[in-house]
Backbone as JSON Lines, residues from 0, in Angstrom:
{"i":0,"aa":"M","n":[-27.06,13.6,-66.25],"ca":[-28.41,13.32,-66.67],"c":[-28.86,14.32,-67.74]}
{"i":1,"aa":"F","n":[-28.63,15.59,-67.49],"ca":[-29.08,16.6,-68.45],"c":[-28.29,16.53,-69.75]}
{"i":2,"aa":"N","n":[-27.02,16.2,-69.68],"ca":[-26.24,16.04,-70.91],"c":[-26.78,14.89,-71.75]}
{"i":3,"aa":"T","n":[-27.21,13.81,-71.11],"ca":[-27.82,12.68,-71.82],"c":[-29.12,13.12,-72.48]}
{"i":4,"aa":"V","n":[-29.94,13.88,-71.76],"ca":[-31.19,14.4,-72.34],"c":[-30.87,15.29,-73.54]}
{"i":5,"aa":"D","n":[-29.89,16.17,-73.39],"ca":[-29.5,17.05,-74.5],"c":[-29.16,16.23,-75.75]}
{"i":6,"aa":"R","n":[-28.36,15.19,-75.56],"ca":[-27.92,14.36,-76.7],"c":[-29.04,13.53,-77.29]}
{"i":7,"aa":"Q","n":[-29.86,12.94,-76.44],"ca":[-30.83,11.98,-76.93],"c":[-32.21,12.55,-77.25]}
{"i":8,"aa":"L","n":[-32.57,13.65,-76.59],"ca":[-33.93,14.19,-76.77],"c":[-33.97,15.62,-77.29]}
{"i":9,"aa":"G","n":[-32.85,16.31,-77.26],"ca":[-32.83,17.69,-77.73],"c":[-33.09,18.68,-76.61]}
{"i":10,"aa":"P","n":[-33.42,19.92,-76.97],"ca":[-33.56,20.99,-76.0],"c":[-34.63,20.7,-74.94]}
{"i":11,"aa":"V","n":[-34.31,21.02,-73.7],"ca":[-35.24,20.85,-72.59],"c":[-36.25,21.99,-72.63]}
{"i":12,"aa":"S","n":[-37.52,21.63,-72.55],"ca":[-38.56,22.65,-72.5],"c":[-39.43,22.52,-71.26]}
{"i":13,"aa":"G","n":[-39.27,21.42,-70.54],"ca":[-40.05,21.21,-69.33],"c":[-39.32,20.3,-68.36]}
{"i":14,"aa":"L","n":[-39.6,20.51,-67.09],"ca":[-39.01,19.7,-66.03],"c":[-40.07,19.45,-64.97]}
{"i":15,"aa":"V","n":[-40.16,18.2,-64.52],"ca":[-40.99,17.85,-63.37],"c":[-40.06,17.33,-62.29]}
{"i":16,"aa":"N","n":[-39.97,18.07,-61.2],"ca":[-39.17,17.65,-60.05],"c":[-40.04,16.76,-59.17]}
{"i":17,"aa":"N","n":[-39.9,15.44,-59.36],"ca":[-40.8,14.5,-58.71],"c":[-40.11,13.52,-57.77]}
{"i":18,"aa":"A","n":[-38.81,13.58,-57.64],"ca":[-38.14,12.64,-56.73],"c":[-38.47,12.99,-55.3]}
{"i":19,"aa":"G","n":[-38.62,11.98,-54.49],"ca":[-38.9,12.23,-53.08],"c":[-38.64,10.98,-52.26]}
{"i":20,"aa":"T","n":[-38.41,11.2,-50.99],"ca":[-38.2,10.1,-50.05],"c":[-38.78,10.49,-48.71]}
{"i":21,"aa":"M","n":[-39.06,9.49,-47.9],"ca":[-39.57,9.74,-46.55],"c":[-38.38,9.83,-45.6]}
{"i":22,"aa":"G","n":[-38.57,10.5,-44.49],"ca":[-37.51,10.66,-43.5],"c":[-37.77,9.8,-42.29]}
{"i":23,"aa":"S","n":[-37.48,10.37,-41.14],"ca":[-37.71,9.67,-39.88],"c":[-39.22,9.6,-39.67]}
{"i":24,"aa":"Q","n":[-39.69,8.45,-39.27],"ca":[-41.12,8.3,-39.04],"c":[-41.36,8.25,-37.54]}
{"i":25,"aa":"G","n":[-41.83,9.36,-37.03],"ca":[-42.07,9.47,-35.6],"c":[-42.01,10.92,-35.18]}
{"i":26,"aa":"R","n":[-41.89,11.11,-33.91],"ca":[-41.86,12.44,-33.33],"c":[-40.47,13.06,-33.49]}
{"i":27,"aa":"V","n":[-40.38,14.37,-33.37],"ca":[-39.12,15.07,-33.55],"c":[-38.05,14.6,-32.57]}
{"i":28,"aa":"E","n":[-38.44,14.31,-31.34],"ca":[-37.43,13.88,-30.38],"c":[-36.83,12.51,-30.72]}
{"i":29,"aa":"D","n":[-37.46,11.78,-31.62],"ca":[-36.95,10.48,-32.07],"c":[-36.25,10.58,-33.43]}
{"i":30,"aa":"L","n":[-36.07,11.78,-33.9],"ca":[-35.53,12.04,-35.24],"c":[-34.14,11.44,-35.44]}
{"i":31,"aa":"D","n":[-33.93,10.85,-36.59],"ca":[-32.62,10.36,-37.01],"c":[-32.03,11.45,-37.91]}
{"i":32,"aa":"A","n":[-31.06,12.19,-37.39],"ca":[-30.54,13.36,-38.1],"c":[-29.97,13.0,-39.46]}
{"i":33,"aa":"E","n":[-29.28,11.9,-39.57],"ca":[-28.69,11.53,-40.86],"c":[-29.78,11.19,-41.89]}
{"i":34,"aa":"R","n":[-30.79,10.49,-41.45],"ca":[-31.9,10.16,-42.35],"c":[-32.63,11.44,-42.79]}
{"i":35,"aa":"S","n":[-32.83,12.37,-41.87],"ca":[-33.48,13.63,-42.22],"c":[-32.6,14.47,-43.14]}
{"i":36,"aa":"R","n":[-31.3,14.45,-42.94],"ca":[-30.38,15.18,-43.82],"c":[-30.52,14.64,-45.26]}
{"i":37,"aa":"R","n":[-30.54,13.34,-45.39],"ca":[-30.7,12.72,-46.72],"c":[-32.04,13.11,-47.33]}
{"i":38,"aa":"L","n":[-33.08,13.13,-46.51],"ca":[-34.41,13.52,-46.98],"c":[-34.38,14.93,-47.57]}
{"i":39,"aa":"F","n":[-33.75,15.87,-46.87],"ca":[-33.68,17.24,-47.37],"c":[-32.82,17.32,-48.64]}
{"i":40,"aa":"E","n":[-31.79,16.52,-48.72],"ca":[-30.97,16.51,-49.94],"c":[-31.8,16.07,-51.14]}
{"i":41,"aa":"V","n":[-32.61,15.03,-50.97],"ca":[-33.43,14.52,-52.08],"c":[-34.62,15.44,-52.33]}
{"i":42,"aa":"N","n":[-35.42,15.72,-51.29],"ca":[-36.69,16.42,-51.46],"c":[-36.57,17.91,-51.72]}
{"i":43,"aa":"T","n":[-35.52,18.54,-51.2],"ca":[-35.39,19.99,-51.31],"c":[-34.21,20.4,-52.18]}
{"i":44,"aa":"L","n":[-33.03,19.93,-51.88],"ca":[-31.87,20.29,-52.69],"c":[-31.96,19.72,-54.1]}
{"i":45,"aa":"G","n":[-32.5,18.52,-54.25],"ca":[-32.66,17.9,-55.57],"c":[-33.4,18.79,-56.56]}
{"i":46,"aa":"P","n":[-34.59,19.32,-56.21],"ca":[-35.28,20.22,-57.13],"c":[-34.48,21.49,-57.45]}
{"i":47,"aa":"F","n":[-33.72,22.02,-56.48],"ca":[-32.88,23.18,-56.75],"c":[-31.86,22.84,-57.84]}
{"i":48,"aa":"L","n":[-31.16,21.72,-57.66],"ca":[-30.09,21.36,-58.6],"c":[-30.63,21.01,-59.98]}
{"i":49,"aa":"C","n":[-31.73,20.26,-60.03],"ca":[-32.31,19.92,-61.33],"c":[-32.86,21.16,-62.02]}
{"i":50,"aa":"S","n":[-33.47,22.05,-61.25],"ca":[-33.98,23.3,-61.83],"c":[-32.84,24.14,-62.39]}
{"i":51,"aa":"K","n":[-31.75,24.19,-61.67],"ca":[-30.58,24.94,-62.16],"c":[-30.17,24.45,-63.53]}
{"i":52,"aa":"E","n":[-30.02,23.13,-63.69],"ca":[-29.6,22.56,-64.97],"c":[-30.63,22.82,-66.06]}
{"i":53,"aa":"A","n":[-31.91,22.69,-65.71],"ca":[-32.97,22.96,-66.7],"c":[-32.97,24.43,-67.11]}
{"i":54,"aa":"L","n":[-32.79,25.32,-66.14],"ca":[-32.78,26.76,-66.44],"c":[-31.62,27.15,-67.33]}
{"i":55,"aa":"L","n":[-30.48,26.52,-67.15],"ca":[-29.33,26.8,-68.03],"c":[-29.64,26.45,-69.48]}
{"i":56,"aa":"R","n":[-30.65,25.63,-69.69],"ca":[-31.04,25.21,-71.03],"c":[-32.31,25.93,-71.53]}
{"i":57,"aa":"M","n":[-33.24,26.26,-70.61],"ca":[-34.54,26.82,-70.99],"c":[-34.62,28.33,-70.94]}
{"i":58,"aa":"S","n":[-33.98,28.93,-69.98],"ca":[-34.12,30.36,-69.73],"c":[-33.68,31.19,-70.93]}
{"i":59,"aa":"K","n":[-34.48,32.16,-71.3],"ca":[-34.11,33.06,-72.4],"c":[-32.84,33.82,-72.06]}
{"i":60,"aa":"R","n":[-32.62,34.09,-70.79],"ca":[-31.41,34.76,-70.35],"c":[-30.16,33.94,-70.64]}
{"i":61,"aa":"C","n":[-30.35,32.61,-70.7],"ca":[-29.23,31.7,-70.95],"c":[-29.23,31.19,-72.39]}
{"i":62,"aa":"G","n":[-30.05,31.8,-73.25],"ca":[-30.09,31.41,-74.65],"c":[-31.15,30.4,-75.01]}
{"i":63,"aa":"G","n":[-31.99,30.0,-74.06],"ca":[-33.06,29.05,-74.33],"c":[-34.3,29.75,-74.86]}
{"i":64,"aa":"S","n":[-35.34,28.96,-75.1],"ca":[-36.58,29.53,-75.64],"c":[-37.72,29.5,-74.64]}
{"i":65,"aa":"G","n":[-37.41,29.32,-73.37],"ca":[-38.44,29.31,-72.33],"c":[-38.88,27.9,-72.01]}
{"i":66,"aa":"G","n":[-39.82,27.8,-71.09],"ca":[-40.31,26.49,-70.71],"c":[-41.08,26.53,-69.42]}
{"i":67,"aa":"A","n":[-41.24,25.36,-68.81],"ca":[-42.02,25.24,-67.58],"c":[-41.38,24.24,-66.64]}
{"i":68,"aa":"I","n":[-41.46,24.54,-65.36],"ca":[-41.01,23.64,-64.3],"c":[-42.19,23.36,-63.4]}
{"i":69,"aa":"V","n":[-42.37,22.1,-63.05],"ca":[-43.41,21.69,-62.11],"c":[-42.72,20.97,-60.96]}
{"i":70,"aa":"N","n":[-42.9,21.49,-59.76],"ca":[-42.37,20.87,-58.56],"c":[-43.48,20.05,-57.9]}
{"i":71,"aa":"I","n":[-43.1,18.88,-57.4],"ca":[-44.07,18.06,-56.68],"c":[-43.81,18.21,-55.18]}
{"i":72,"aa":"S","n":[-44.8,18.73,-54.5],"ca":[-44.73,18.95,-53.05],"c":[-45.53,17.85,-52.37]}
{"i":73,"aa":"S","n":[-46.31,18.19,-51.39],"ca":[-47.15,17.23,-50.67],"c":[-48.16,17.98,-49.83]}
{"i":74,"aa":"A","n":[-49.32,17.37,-49.61],"ca":[-50.29,17.94,-48.68],"c":[-49.67,18.11,-47.3]}
{"i":75,"aa":"A","n":[-48.65,17.31,-47.01],"ca":[-47.96,17.42,-45.71],"c":[-47.37,18.81,-45.51]}
{"i":76,"aa":"A","n":[-47.02,19.5,-46.6],"ca":[-46.48,20.85,-46.48],"c":[-47.51,21.78,-45.85]}
{"i":77,"aa":"K","n":[-48.77,21.45,-46.01],"ca":[-49.85,22.29,-45.49],"c":[-50.34,21.81,-44.13]}
{"i":78,"aa":"H","n":[-50.4,20.5,-43.92],"ca":[-50.91,20.01,-42.63],"c":[-49.8,19.76,-41.61]}
{"i":79,"aa":"G","n":[-48.55,19.73,-42.04],"ca":[-47.42,19.7,-41.12],"c":[-46.88,18.35,-40.69]}
{"i":80,"aa":"G","n":[-47.64,17.27,-40.88],"ca":[-47.14,15.94,-40.56],"c":[-46.87,15.7,-39.09]}
{"i":81,"aa":"G","n":[-47.44,16.49,-38.22],"ca":[-47.15,16.4,-36.79],"c":[-47.34,15.01,-36.2]}
{"i":82,"aa":"G","n":[-46.36,14.57,-35.43],"ca":[-46.44,13.29,-34.75],"c":[-46.0,12.1,-35.57]}
{"i":83,"aa":"S","n":[-45.72,12.33,-36.86],"ca":[-45.36,11.17,-37.67],"c":[-44.27,11.44,-38.7]}
{"i":84,"aa":"Y","n":[-44.29,12.59,-39.36],"ca":[-43.28,12.85,-40.4],"c":[-43.08,14.34,-40.64]}
{"i":85,"aa":"I","n":[-42.74,15.04,-39.58],"ca":[-42.54,16.49,-39.65],"c":[-41.39,16.86,-40.58]}
{"i":86,"aa":"D","n":[-40.31,16.07,-40.57],"ca":[-39.18,16.41,-41.44],"c":[-39.58,16.33,-42.91]}
{"i":87,"aa":"Y","n":[-40.37,15.34,-43.28],"ca":[-40.88,15.23,-44.65],"c":[-41.74,16.44,-44.98]}
{"i":88,"aa":"A","n":[-42.67,16.77,-44.08],"ca":[-43.55,17.91,-44.3],"c":[-42.75,19.2,-44.47]}
{"i":89,"aa":"A","n":[-41.73,19.38,-43.64],"ca":[-40.9,20.59,-43.73],"c":[-40.14,20.64,-45.05]}
{"i":90,"aa":"S","n":[-39.65,19.49,-45.51],"ca":[-38.93,19.48,-46.79],"c":[-39.85,19.85,-47.94]}
{"i":91,"aa":"K","n":[-41.1,19.42,-47.87],"ca":[-42.05,19.75,-48.93],"c":[-42.55,21.19,-48.8]}
{"i":92,"aa":"G","n":[-42.62,21.71,-47.56],"ca":[-42.92,23.13,-47.38],"c":[-41.85,24.0,-48.03]}
{"i":93,"aa":"A","n":[-40.61,23.55,-47.95],"ca":[-39.51,24.26,-48.61],"c":[-39.7,24.24,-50.13]}
{"i":94,"aa":"V","n":[-40.24,23.15,-50.66],"ca":[-40.5,23.06,-52.1],"c":[-41.57,24.09,-52.49]}
{"i":95,"aa":"D","n":[-42.6,24.26,-51.67],"ca":[-43.62,25.27,-51.94],"c":[-42.99,26.66,-52.02]}
{"i":96,"aa":"T","n":[-42.16,26.99,-51.05],"ca":[-41.5,28.3,-51.02],"c":[-40.56,28.47,-52.19]}
{"i":97,"aa":"F","n":[-39.81,27.43,-52.52],"ca":[-38.91,27.45,-53.67],"c":[-39.7,27.74,-54.95]}
{"i":98,"aa":"T","n":[-40.86,27.12,-55.08],"ca":[-41.7,27.33,-56.27],"c":[-42.06,28.8,-56.43]}
{"i":99,"aa":"I","n":[-42.51,29.42,-55.36],"ca":[-42.94,30.81,-55.43],"c":[-41.76,31.73,-55.77]}
{"i":100,"aa":"G","n":[-40.64,31.54,-55.1],"ca":[-39.46,32.37,-55.36],"c":[-38.92,32.19,-56.77]}
{"i":101,"aa":"L","n":[-38.82,30.93,-57.21],"ca":[-38.29,30.67,-58.54],"c":[-39.23,31.19,-59.63]}
{"i":102,"aa":"A","n":[-40.53,31.1,-59.4],"ca":[-41.5,31.63,-60.36],"c":[-41.3,33.12,-60.56]}
{"i":103,"aa":"K","n":[-41.12,33.84,-59.47],"ca":[-40.9,35.28,-59.57],"c":[-39.57,35.6,-60.22]}
{"i":104,"aa":"E","n":[-38.55,34.82,-59.91],"ca":[-37.22,35.04,-60.48],"c":[-37.17,34.77,-61.98]}
{"i":105,"aa":"Q","n":[-37.88,33.76,-62.45],"ca":[-37.72,33.29,-63.83],"c":[-38.79,33.78,-64.82]}
{"i":106,"aa":"A","n":[-39.84,34.41,-64.34],"ca":[-40.94,34.81,-65.23],"c":[-40.46,35.66,-66.4]}
{"i":107,"aa":"A","n":[-39.63,36.64,-66.14],"ca":[-39.15,37.53,-67.21],"c":[-38.24,36.81,-68.2]}
{"i":108,"aa":"D","n":[-37.73,35.65,-67.81],"ca":[-36.85,34.88,-68.68],"c":[-37.58,33.75,-69.4]}
{"i":109,"aa":"G","n":[-38.92,33.78,-69.36],"ca":[-39.72,32.84,-70.14],"c":[-39.93,31.47,-69.53]}
{"i":110,"aa":"V","n":[-39.68,31.34,-68.24],"ca":[-39.88,30.04,-67.59],"c":[-40.96,30.19,-66.52]}
{"i":111,"aa":"R","n":[-42.01,29.4,-66.68],"ca":[-43.08,29.35,-65.67],"c":[-42.74,28.26,-64.66]}
{"i":112,"aa":"V","n":[-43.04,28.5,-63.39],"ca":[-42.76,27.53,-62.33],"c":[-44.01,27.38,-61.47]}
{"i":113,"aa":"N","n":[-44.51,26.17,-61.4],"ca":[-45.69,25.88,-60.6],"c":[-45.46,24.63,-59.77]}
{"i":114,"aa":"C","n":[-46.43,24.3,-58.93],"ca":[-46.26,23.2,-57.99],"c":[-47.56,22.42,-57.86]}
{"i":115,"aa":"I","n":[-47.42,21.13,-57.64],"ca":[-48.56,20.26,-57.34],"c":[-48.36,19.76,-55.91]}
{"i":116,"aa":"R","n":[-49.44,19.82,-55.14],"ca":[-49.4,19.36,-53.75],"c":[-50.34,18.15,-53.64]}
{"i":117,"aa":"P","n":[-49.82,16.93,-53.87],"ca":[-50.67,15.74,-53.79],"c":[-51.1,15.43,-52.36]}
{"i":118,"aa":"G","n":[-52.24,14.79,-52.25],"ca":[-52.7,14.26,-50.97],"c":[-52.34,12.79,-50.9]}
{"i":119,"aa":"A","n":[-53.29,11.97,-50.46],"ca":[-53.07,10.53,-50.35],"c":[-53.18,9.92,-51.75]}
{"i":120,"aa":"I","n":[-52.04,9.68,-52.35],"ca":[-51.97,9.11,-53.69],"c":[-51.36,7.71,-53.56]}
{"i":121,"aa":"L","n":[-51.95,6.74,-54.19],"ca":[-51.45,5.37,-54.11],"c":[-50.17,5.24,-54.94]}
{"i":122,"aa":"T","n":[-49.04,5.41,-54.25],"ca":[-47.72,5.26,-54.87],"c":[-46.97,4.18,-54.1]}
{"i":123,"aa":"E","n":[-45.78,3.87,-54.56],"ca":[-44.94,2.9,-53.87],"c":[-44.67,3.34,-52.42]}
{"i":124,"aa":"I","n":[-44.35,4.62,-52.24],"ca":[-44.05,5.13,-50.9],"c":[-45.28,5.07,-50.0]}
{"i":125,"aa":"T","n":[-46.43,5.52,-50.49],"ca":[-47.62,5.55,-49.62],"c":[-48.15,4.15,-49.34]}
{"i":126,"aa":"R","n":[-48.02,3.25,-50.29],"ca":[-48.44,1.86,-50.02],"c":[-47.61,1.27,-48.88]}
{"i":127,"aa":"A","n":[-46.29,1.51,-48.91],"ca":[-45.41,1.02,-47.84],"c":[-45.79,1.66,-46.51]}
{"i":128,"aa":"W","n":[-46.06,2.97,-46.53],"ca":[-46.47,3.69,-45.32],"c":[-47.76,3.09,-44.77]}
{"i":129,"aa":"M","n":[-48.73,2.83,-45.65],"ca":[-50.01,2.29,-45.21],"c":[-49.86,0.88,-44.64]}
{"i":130,"aa":"E","n":[-48.95,0.08,-45.19],"ca":[-48.71,-1.25,-44.64],"c":[-48.12,-1.15,-43.23]}
{"i":131,"aa":"A","n":[-47.21,-0.2,-43.04],"ca":[-46.58,-0.02,-41.73],"c":[-47.52,0.66,-40.73]}
{"i":132,"aa":"H","n":[-48.48,1.43,-41.23],"ca":[-49.42,2.18,-40.39],"c":[-50.84,1.93,-40.91]}
{"i":133,"aa":"P","n":[-51.43,0.8,-40.56],"ca":[-52.72,0.38,-41.13],"c":[-53.87,1.38,-40.95]}
{"i":134,"aa":"D","n":[-53.82,2.2,-39.9],"ca":[-54.91,3.15,-39.66],"c":[-54.76,4.44,-40.47]}
{"i":135,"aa":"Y","n":[-53.62,4.59,-41.14],"ca":[-53.31,5.81,-41.87],"c":[-54.38,6.14,-42.92]}
{"i":136,"aa":"L","n":[-54.65,5.2,-43.82],"ca":[-55.58,5.48,-44.92],"c":[-56.97,5.82,-44.39]}
{"i":137,"aa":"E","n":[-57.45,5.08,-43.41],"ca":[-58.76,5.36,-42.84],"c":[-58.8,6.75,-42.21]}
{"i":138,"aa":"S","n":[-57.74,7.11,-41.51],"ca":[-57.66,8.42,-40.87],"c":[-57.68,9.54,-41.92]}
{"i":139,"aa":"V","n":[-56.88,9.39,-42.95],"ca":[-56.82,10.42,-44.0],"c":[-58.14,10.5,-44.76]}
{"i":140,"aa":"M","n":[-58.71,9.36,-45.1],"ca":[-59.95,9.37,-45.87],"c":[-61.1,9.97,-45.08]}
{"i":141,"aa":"S","n":[-61.06,9.87,-43.75],"ca":[-62.12,10.48,-42.93],"c":[-62.06,12.0,-43.02]}
{"i":142,"aa":"R","n":[-60.9,12.56,-43.45],"ca":[-60.74,14.01,-43.59],"c":[-60.69,14.45,-45.05]}
{"i":143,"aa":"T","n":[-60.93,13.52,-45.97],"ca":[-60.86,13.81,-47.4],"c":[-62.27,13.81,-47.98]}
{"i":144,"aa":"P","n":[-62.79,14.97,-48.38],"ca":[-64.17,15.04,-48.87],"c":[-64.49,14.04,-49.99]}
{"i":145,"aa":"L","n":[-63.56,13.77,-50.91],"ca":[-63.87,12.81,-51.97],"c":[-63.9,11.37,-51.46]}
{"i":146,"aa":"G","n":[-63.3,11.11,-50.29],"ca":[-63.45,9.82,-49.63],"c":[-62.63,8.66,-50.17]}
{"i":147,"aa":"H","n":[-61.71,8.92,-51.09],"ca":[-60.87,7.84,-51.62],"c":[-59.51,8.4,-51.98]}
{"i":148,"aa":"P","n":[-58.49,7.55,-52.0],"ca":[-57.17,8.03,-52.39],"c":[-57.1,8.3,-53.89]}
{"i":149,"aa":"G","n":[-56.15,9.13,-54.27],"ca":[-55.93,9.39,-55.68],"c":[-54.98,8.36,-56.27]}
{"i":150,"aa":"E","n":[-54.81,8.45,-57.57],"ca":[-53.9,7.56,-58.27],"c":[-52.79,8.38,-58.9]}
{"i":151,"aa":"E","n":[-51.71,7.73,-59.24],"ca":[-50.56,8.43,-59.85],"c":[-50.97,9.2,-61.1]}
{"i":152,"aa":"I","n":[-51.92,8.67,-61.87],"ca":[-52.36,9.34,-63.1],"c":[-52.98,10.7,-62.81]}
{"i":153,"aa":"D","n":[-53.58,10.86,-61.64],"ca":[-54.17,12.15,-61.27],"c":[-53.1,13.23,-61.17]}
{"i":154,"aa":"I","n":[-51.94,12.86,-60.65],"ca":[-50.83,13.8,-60.54],"c":[-50.19,14.02,-61.91]}
{"i":155,"aa":"A","n":[-50.07,12.96,-62.68],"ca":[-49.49,13.08,-64.03],"c":[-50.32,14.03,-64.89]}
{"i":156,"aa":"R","n":[-51.63,13.92,-64.83],"ca":[-52.5,14.81,-65.62],"c":[-52.35,16.26,-65.19]}
{"i":157,"aa":"A","n":[-52.24,16.5,-63.89],"ca":[-52.04,17.87,-63.41],"c":[-50.69,18.4,-63.88]}
{"i":158,"aa":"A","n":[-49.66,17.57,-63.85],"ca":[-48.33,17.99,-64.32],"c":[-48.36,18.31,-65.8]}
{"i":159,"aa":"L","n":[-49.01,17.47,-66.59],"ca":[-49.1,17.74,-68.03],"c":[-49.82,19.06,-68.3]}
{"i":160,"aa":"F","n":[-50.87,19.33,-67.55],"ca":[-51.57,20.61,-67.67],"c":[-50.63,21.77,-67.37]}
{"i":161,"aa":"L","n":[-49.88,21.69,-66.28],"ca":[-49.0,22.79,-65.9],"c":[-47.81,22.95,-66.84]}
{"i":162,"aa":"L","n":[-47.44,21.9,-67.54],"ca":[-46.36,21.99,-68.54],"c":[-46.87,22.55,-69.87]}
{"i":163,"aa":"S","n":[-48.17,22.44,-70.09],"ca":[-48.74,22.79,-71.39],"c":[-49.08,24.28,-71.52]}
{"i":164,"aa":"D","n":[-49.41,24.68,-72.74],"ca":[-49.85,26.05,-73.0],"c":[-51.23,26.33,-72.41]}
{"i":165,"aa":"Q","n":[-51.94,25.28,-71.98],"ca":[-53.24,25.5,-71.34],"c":[-53.09,26.26,-70.02]}
{"i":166,"aa":"S","n":[-51.88,26.26,-69.48],"ca":[-51.64,26.98,-68.22],"c":[-50.65,28.13,-68.44]}
{"i":167,"aa":"K","n":[-50.64,28.68,-69.64],"ca":[-49.61,29.68,-69.98],"c":[-49.67,30.96,-69.16]}
{"i":168,"aa":"Y","n":[-50.76,31.2,-68.45],"ca":[-50.85,32.39,-67.6],"c":[-50.74,32.03,-66.12]}
{"i":169,"aa":"M","n":[-50.14,30.89,-65.84],"ca":[-49.95,30.45,-64.47],"c":[-48.46,30.36,-64.16]}
{"i":170,"aa":"T","n":[-48.05,31.0,-63.09],"ca":[-46.71,30.81,-62.55],"c":[-46.78,31.12,-61.06]}
{"i":171,"aa":"G","n":[-46.06,30.35,-60.27],"ca":[-46.08,30.51,-58.83],"c":[-47.3,29.89,-58.17]}
{"i":172,"aa":"A","n":[-48.08,29.14,-58.93],"ca":[-49.29,28.52,-58.39],"c":[-48.96,27.2,-57.69]}
{"i":173,"aa":"I","n":[-49.7,26.92,-56.64],"ca":[-49.61,25.64,-55.95],"c":[-50.98,24.99,-56.05]}
{"i":174,"aa":"L","n":[-51.04,23.9,-56.8],"ca":[-52.29,23.22,-57.11],"c":[-52.47,22.03,-56.18]}
{"i":175,"aa":"D","n":[-53.49,22.09,-55.32],"ca":[-53.77,20.97,-54.43],"c":[-54.53,19.89,-55.19]}
{"i":176,"aa":"V","n":[-53.94,18.71,-55.25],"ca":[-54.58,17.55,-55.87],"c":[-54.68,16.52,-54.74]}
{"i":177,"aa":"S","n":[-55.65,16.75,-53.86],"ca":[-55.7,16.01,-52.6],"c":[-57.08,15.5,-52.24]}
{"i":178,"aa":"G","n":[-57.99,15.5,-53.19],"ca":[-59.34,15.05,-52.88],"c":[-60.05,15.95,-51.89]}
{"i":179,"aa":"G","n":[-59.49,17.15,-51.67],"ca":[-60.07,18.1,-50.73],"c":[-59.48,18.02,-49.34]}
{"i":180,"aa":"W","n":[-58.5,17.12,-49.12],"ca":[-57.92,16.9,-47.79],"c":[-57.37,18.18,-47.18]}
{"i":181,"aa":"V","n":[-56.64,18.98,-47.96],"ca":[-56.02,20.18,-47.41],"c":[-56.59,21.46,-48.03]}
{"i":182,"aa":"T","n":[-57.73,21.35,-48.65],"ca":[-58.35,22.53,-49.23],"c":[-58.85,23.43,-48.11]}
{"i":183,"aa":"P","n":[-58.57,24.75,-48.23],"ca":[-59.01,25.66,-47.15],"c":[-60.5,25.61,-46.92]}
């Protein structure tokens, strides 16, 4: 993938780690270990591997000119997903920790690393979840001060901000874009 980007688009200056999948839906004692393993491979290991390839191209230590990485986490990393999707929440909590560690590691090499923690955003995954769990949206919205779900564009705008020079003094930040759902 990165070789194709190199050939077709030129030097990498930014990366958004946005791939994600849901795991076992239920309590921990009902966990499907293979499904959870796959979830961690996509949600946690995926950002590590993509970041590695981007850093080999962006990091001043590796001959690059710097850049920015934005990891997409989830409000679940903060609220824990108890009773329904703990493995997903844990995988996204790992993304939060990865963001902080990588930000500290890469700052001197010209790469900023930040994270977005979306709440209830109307995506393909959440629409499917809401269809399977009709009370989900009502339950979440009752705890969301803005009272409505977000849209994919809300996350895209936050990512563009974190990739841009408008956030040039930010690294290691975790930005909650959740309508206030997980705001302290």
